[in-house]
N, C-alpha and C positions, 0 to 999 in steps of 0.2 A: 895762298890763302892762309890767314892766321886763325888759329883756334883760340876762342875766348876761354880763359881759365875761370873756374868758379870763384865766387867770393865767400869768405867765411864770416860768421857772425857770432858774437858772444852776447848772450842776453841773460839778464837777471842773476848775475853772480852776486852772492851774498854769503857772508860768514857770520854766524851768531856771535853776539858780543863777547862772550867769555873765551872765544877762540881767536879773536882778532889780534893782530900784531905778532902772529906766530909764523907768517909766511904762507898761510894756506891759500889765500886769494892769489898770491904771486905764483905759487906752484900750480894751481888749477889753470890760471891764465896761460902759463908757459906750456903746460901739457896740451892745452887746446891749440895754441899757436903751432907747436911742433907737429901735431896731427894734421893741421891744415897745410903745413909745409910738405909733409909726407904725401898728402893727397894732391899736391901741386896747385893749391889755391893761389890766386894772385894777390889778394889782400884780405885783411880782417877788419871788420868794423864793429863798433858798439856805441851805445849811448850811456851817459851817466849824468846825474843831476849836477847842475852848475855849482852847487855849494858842497858837493861831496869831495872835499879836498883830498882825503885819503885815497879815494879811487882815482882821481885825476893824477895825483902824484905817482901812484902805482903804474897806471897805463902809460903816462909820459916817460917814466923811467925805463919802460920796455920799448920805447920808440914810437908809440902812438902819437899822432898829431891831431889837434883840434881842427876840424874842417868846417863845422857848421854849428851855429847857435839855433836851438829849437825852442822858441817861446811856448810856454804852457804845454809842453810835450806829454807830460804824465797826467794821469787821471786826477791826481790831487792838485793839478794846476802848476806844479813846479816845472821849471824850464830845464833843458838838457843841452849838453854838447854832444855832437857826434864826433867820434875819434876814429882815425883810420891808421892802420899799420900796413905798409907795403911789405910783402913777404919775400921779395927777391933779396937774396944775399943776407937773410936773417937766419940766425941759429941760436938756440938757447941750450945750455947744458940740461941733462936729464933732470926730471923733477926730483928724483931721489936725493940729489945733492942739496936740496932746499929743506929737507926734513931733519 
């Protein structure tokens, strides 16, 4: 009998404009992923707006893959992509190396 491992989710990650471009979102995302790995989660998923190129570049650089297009997903009517990262054989250096 196989045991189903839990799924991780990252929701509503945002960095205020004057602190963007300093690696904060990357560090927070990596910290979250490493905690999910420690807890033996099988995958991590999230959604981001289709026109949020910065977020898409960040998540895809970490290995996330677009899996679904979600039309009019947000309350403001904007569409989103769902992205998933399989957590098997994934490891990121500690967050302190990004500060």
